[in-house]
C-alpha positions as a Markdown table, in Angstrom:
| # | Residue | x | y | z |
|---|---|---|---|---|
| 1 | Unk | 38.5 | -28.4 | -9.7 |
| 2 | Unk | 36.4 | -31.6 | -9.2 |
| 3 | Unk | 35.2 | -30.2 | -5.9 |
| 4 | Unk | 34.1 | -26.9 | -7.5 |
| 5 | Unk | 32.2 | -28.7 | -10.3 |
| 6 | Unk | 30.6 | -31.0 | -7.7 |
| 7 | Unk | 29.5 | -28.1 | -5.5 |
| 8 | Unk | 28.1 | -26.3 | -8.5 |
| 9 | Unk | 26.2 | -29.4 | -9.7 |
| 10 | Unk | 24.9 | -30.0 | -6.2 |
| 11 | Unk | 23.8 | -26.4 | -5.8 |
| 12 | Unk | 22.1 | -26.4 | -9.2 |
| 13 | Unk | 20.3 | -29.7 | -8.3 |
| 14 | Unk | 19.1 | -28.4 | -4.9 |
| 15 | Unk | 18.0 | -25.1 | -6.4 |
| 16 | Unk | 15.9 | -26.9 | -9.1 |
| 17 | Unk | 14.4 | -29.2 | -6.5 |
| 18 | Unk | 13.4 | -26.2 | -4.4 |
| 19 | Unk | 11.5 | -24.6 | -7.3 |
| 20 | Unk | 9.3 | -27.6 | -7.8 |
| 21 | Unk | 8.3 | -27.9 | -4.2 |
| 22 | Unk | 7.4 | -24.2 | -4.1 |
| 23 | Unk | 4.7 | -24.6 | -6.8 |
| 24 | Unk | 1.5 | -25.5 | -5.0 |
| 25 | Unk | -1.7 | -26.9 | -6.6 |
| 26 | Unk | -4.7 | -24.7 | -6.1 |
| 27 | Unk | -8.4 | -24.9 | -6.8 |
| 28 | Unk | -9.5 | -26.5 | -10.0 |
| 29 | Unk | -12.7 | -24.4 | -10.4 |
| 30 | Unk | -13.6 | -20.7 | -9.9 |
| 31 | Unk | -16.1 | -21.8 | -7.2 |
| 32 | Unk | -13.4 | -23.6 | -5.2 |
| 33 | Unk | -11.0 | -20.7 | -5.7 |
| 34 | Unk | -13.7 | -18.2 | -4.5 |
| 35 | Unk | -14.5 | -20.2 | -1.3 |
| 36 | Unk | -10.9 | -20.8 | -0.4 |
| 37 | Unk | -9.9 | -17.2 | -1.0 |
| 38 | Unk | -12.9 | -15.9 | 1.0 |
| 39 | Unk | -11.8 | -17.9 | 4.0 |
| 40 | Unk | -8.2 | -16.7 | 3.6 |
| 41 | Unk | -9.3 | -13.1 | 3.2 |
| 42 | Unk | -11.7 | -13.4 | 6.2 |
| 43 | Unk | -8.9 | -14.6 | 8.4 |
| 44 | Unk | -6.3 | -12.3 | 6.8 |
| 45 | Unk | -4.2 | -15.4 | 5.8 |
| 46 | Unk | -1.8 | -13.7 | 3.4 |
| 47 | Unk | 0.2 | -17.0 | 2.9 |
| 48 | Unk | -2.8 | -18.8 | 1.5 |
| 49 | Unk | -3.8 | -15.8 | -0.7 |
| 50 | Unk | -0.3 | -15.8 | -2.1 |
| 51 | Unk | -0.6 | -19.4 | -3.3 |
| 52 | Unk | -3.3 | -18.2 | -5.7 |
| 53 | Unk | -1.1 | -15.5 | -7.3 |
| 54 | Unk | 0.3 | -16.5 | -10.6 |
| 55 | Unk | 3.9 | -17.9 | -10.5 |
| 56 | Unk | 6.4 | -18.1 | -13.3 |
| 57 | Unk | 5.2 | -21.4 | -14.6 |
| 58 | Unk | 1.6 | -20.0 | -14.8 |
| 59 | Unk | 2.7 | -16.9 | -16.6 |
| 60 | Unk | 4.7 | -19.0 | -19.1 |
| 61 | Unk | 1.8 | -21.4 | -19.7 |
| 62 | Unk | -0.6 | -18.5 | -20.2 |
| 63 | Unk | 1.8 | -16.8 | -22.6 |
| 64 | Unk | 2.2 | -20.0 | -24.6 |
| 65 | Unk | -1.6 | -20.2 | -25.0 |
| 66 | Unk | -1.9 | -16.5 | -26.0 |
| 67 | Unk | -2.1 | -15.0 | -29.4 |
| 68 | Unk | 0.8 | -12.7 | -28.7 |
| 69 | Unk | 3.9 | -12.6 | -30.9 |
| 70 | Unk | 7.2 | -13.6 | -29.3 |
| 71 | Unk | 8.2 | -10.0 | -28.9 |
| 72 | Unk | 4.8 | -9.1 | -27.4 |
| 73 | Unk | 5.1 | -12.1 | -25.0 |
| 74 | Unk | 8.5 | -10.9 | -23.7 |
| 75 | Unk | 7.0 | -7.4 | -23.1 |
| 76 | Unk | 3.9 | -8.9 | -21.4 |
| 77 | Unk | 5.9 | -11.2 | -19.3 |
| 78 | Unk | 7.9 | -8.3 | -17.8 |
| 79 | Unk | 4.7 | -6.4 | -17.1 |
| 80 | Unk | 3.0 | -9.4 | -15.5 |
| 81 | Unk | 6.1 | -10.3 | -13.4 |
| 82 | Unk | 6.1 | -6.7 | -12.1 |
| 83 | Unk | 2.4 | -6.9 | -11.3 |
| 84 | Unk | 2.7 | -10.2 | -9.4 |
| 85 | Unk | 5.7 | -8.9 | -7.4 |
| 86 | Unk | 3.5 | -5.9 | -6.4 |
| 87 | Unk | 0.6 | -8.2 | -5.5 |
| 88 | Unk | 3.0 | -10.3 | -3.3 |
| 89 | Unk | 4.6 | -7.2 | -1.7 |
| 90 | Unk | 1.2 | -5.5 | -1.0 |
| 91 | Unk | -1.0 | -8.4 | 0.1 |
| 92 | Unk | -0.8 | -7.5 | 3.8 |
| 93 | Unk | -1.9 | -3.9 | 3.0 |
| 94 | Unk | -4.7 | -5.2 | 0.7 |
| 95 | Unk | -6.1 | -7.5 | 3.4 |
| 96 | Unk | -5.8 | -4.7 | 6.0 |
| 97 | Unk | -7.7 | -2.3 | 3.7 |
| 98 | Unk | -10.5 | -4.9 | 3.1 |
| 99 | Unk | -10.7 | -5.4 | 6.9 |
| 100 | Unk | -11.1 | -1.7 | 7.5 |
| 101 | Unk | -14.6 | -2.0 | 6.1 |
| 102 | Unk | -17.3 | -1.9 | 8.8 |
| 103 | Unk | -18.1 | -5.6 | 8.5 |
| 104 | Unk | -18.4 | -8.2 | 11.3 |
| 105 | Unk | -16.0 | -10.7 | 9.7 |
| 106 | Unk | -16.5 | -13.2 | 12.5 |
| 107 | Unk | -20.1 | -13.5 | 11.5 |
| 108 | Unk | -19.6 | -13.4 | 7.7 |
| 109 | Unk | -20.5 | -16.4 | 5.6 |
| 110 | Unk | -19.5 | -17.4 | 2.1 |
| 111 | Unk | -22.6 | -17.5 | -0.2 |
| 112 | Unk | -21.4 | -18.2 | -3.8 |
| 113 | Unk | -19.4 | -16.7 | -6.6 |
| 114 | Unk | -20.4 | -14.8 | -9.7 |
| 115 | Unk | -17.9 | -14.5 | -12.6 |
| 116 | Unk | -17.7 | -12.6 | -15.8 |
| 117 | Unk | -15.8 | -14.5 | -18.5 |
| 118 | Unk | -13.6 | -12.6 | -20.9 |
| 119 | Unk | -11.0 | -13.2 | -23.6 |
| 120 | Unk | -7.6 | -11.5 | -23.3 |
| 121 | Unk | -4.9 | -11.9 | -25.8 |
| 122 | Unk | -6.5 | -15.1 | -27.2 |
| 123 | Unk | -7.0 | -16.8 | -23.8 |
| 124 | Unk | -10.2 | -17.2 | -21.7 |
| 125 | Unk | -10.3 | -16.0 | -18.1 |
| 126 | Unk | -12.8 | -14.5 | -15.7 |
| 127 | Unk | -13.2 | -11.8 | -13.1 |
| 128 | Unk | -14.5 | -13.6 | -10.1 |
| 129 | Unk | -16.8 | -12.0 | -7.6 |
| 130 | Unk | -17.0 | -13.6 | -4.1 |
| 131 | Unk | -20.4 | -13.0 | -2.7 |
| 132 | Unk | -20.7 | -13.3 | 1.1 |
| 133 | Unk | -23.1 | -12.1 | 3.7 |
| 134 | Unk | -23.3 | -10.6 | 7.2 |
| 135 | Unk | -26.8 | -10.6 | 8.7 |
| 136 | Unk | -29.1 | -9.6 | 5.8 |
| 137 | Unk | -26.6 | -7.8 | 3.7 |
| 138 | Unk | -24.5 | -9.3 | 0.9 |
| 139 | Unk | -21.1 | -8.0 | -0.1 |
| 140 | Unk | -18.7 | -8.6 | -3.0 |
| 141 | Unk | -14.9 | -9.0 | -3.2 |
| 142 | Unk | -13.5 | -8.9 | -6.8 |
| 143 | Unk | -10.7 | -11.1 | -8.0 |
| 144 | Unk | -9.4 | -9.4 | -11.2 |
| 145 | Unk | -8.1 | -11.4 | -14.1 |
| 146 | Unk | -8.2 | -15.1 | -13.0 |
| 147 | Unk | -7.0 | -17.8 | -15.4 |
| 148 | Unk | -7.0 | -21.6 | -15.4 |
| 149 | Unk | -3.6 | -23.1 | -15.5 |
| 150 | Unk | -2.3 | -26.7 | -15.0 |
| 151 | Unk | -2.0 | -26.0 | -11.3 |
| 152 | Unk | -5.5 | -24.6 | -11.0 |
| 153 | Unk | -7.2 | -21.2 | -11.2 |
| 154 | Unk | -4.8 | -18.4 | -10.4 |
| 155 | Unk | -5.0 | -14.6 | -9.9 |
| 156 | Unk | -3.1 | -12.3 | -12.3 |
| 157 | Unk | -4.3 | -9.0 | -10.8 |
| 158 | Unk | -5.8 | -7.3 | -7.8 |
| 159 | Unk | -8.2 | -8.3 | -5.0 |
| 160 | Unk | -10.7 | -5.5 | -4.1 |
| 161 | Unk | -13.7 | -5.0 | -1.8 |
| 162 | Unk | -16.6 | -3.9 | -4.0 |
| 163 | Unk | -19.1 | -3.2 | -1.2 |
| 164 | Unk | -22.7 | -4.1 | -0.4 |
| 165 | Unk | -24.5 | -6.1 | -3.1 |
| 166 | Unk | -28.1 | -6.1 | -1.9 |
| 167 | Unk | -30.3 | -6.7 | 1.1 |
| 168 | Unk | -31.8 | -10.2 | 1.5 |
| 169 | Unk | -35.5 | -9.9 | 1.6 |
| 170 | Unk | -37.4 | -12.2 | 4.0 |
């Protein structure tokens, strides 16, 4: 019996240690987030992009700050967990779809980010637009529903290519 209790305790201890090491600090500003994600998207680095997806601790922190009732929080948590799972499962497809665009990614350069602040369920977040250029044309990639958490700015929704922004006049 002591062996079983010891094994259970050790397993629980190792499992809890594993969760802490899996949580990675990310960018502390939308600007840093945009630049880091541009480089990851440019190189189709799905592992880096995944570090910016909200994790359980981010979702719980966001819900605690929200104006939602306890019952609404439970419902919202299930919906967000499903969305994050889908983001993780489909990131390779998302990156491949972005790279289908007729853009010379090897010659693309990060320019800046724009963002549109919003309030959702009593919390402040932003849609972040990564602006980058190839030759004289600027393009945008949209990061939907980004929120600041204790581990940095994280993504709660999709990444999408928005197309050409404008031509740079010389």
